[in-house]
C-alpha positions, 0 to 999 in steps of 0.5 A: 280089383288090383293086386300090389305087393301080394295084397288084393285091393277091391274098390266098391260103391258105398251101396255094395260095401256090406255085400263085399264085407259079407262075401269076403268073410264067407270067402275065408277073410275072417280076421278084421284088422282095421278100418279108417278114412282118408280125407280126399278134399274137396269131394269125398272121404275114402273109407278103407278096411283091411281083412286077413284070411288066417288059413291062406295068409291072404290080405284084402284091402277094401275101399269105398268113397263117400261124399264129403257133403253127406258121408254115410256108410252102412256099419260093418259091425253086423259082419265083423264085431271088431269094426265097432271101435274103428267105426266110432273112431272114424266117426269121431275123427272124420265125421263119417256116419256108420248107419246101423252102428249100435253105439256110434258115440265119441270114443277118444275126444273130450265131451263137448269137442267140436269138429273133426280133427283129422279132416284136412280143413280142421284148424289145429290150435298148434297151427295158429301163428303165435309170436315168439316171446323172445327176439331170437330163436332159442339158442341164438342169444350168444349165451350158449344153447338153452339148457333144461332143468334136470328133474326126476320122476315123482317118488325117485330119491334125489341121490338116486343114480349117483355114485356112492361117496361123492 
């Protein structure tokens, strides 16, 4: 356990995760704020949850590490119902399996998406090098800076915003 900036941080083994959540809730930390993971290659993911005690206005940060080869952790949904979507998102983005979760299905990505986009080893399409279609960068052609076509949102009249009589 450590304290920094008025917030207590507790690190536990994955086997003690649910017990720590239950103990924190019984100790007045009744507000489940968020849960996510942090990719710590090459060996693990850190799973982090933030709780708040409304009566004492205290913050509690809970952390555990799960092995990258088999990232599994008991689900917190039985202790905090608000953990439901956070665990689904963490499962979808990092591949951490929350055992005992009532509906651990994808939440944000399209059907058929393969991989875990917030893992550091995930190759994003934007990271693939593509040749620039022009010989120079935009604005370096000597013809001035590039301009963008002015467009209006759908349904806005063409003369909207212009002074009357001009």
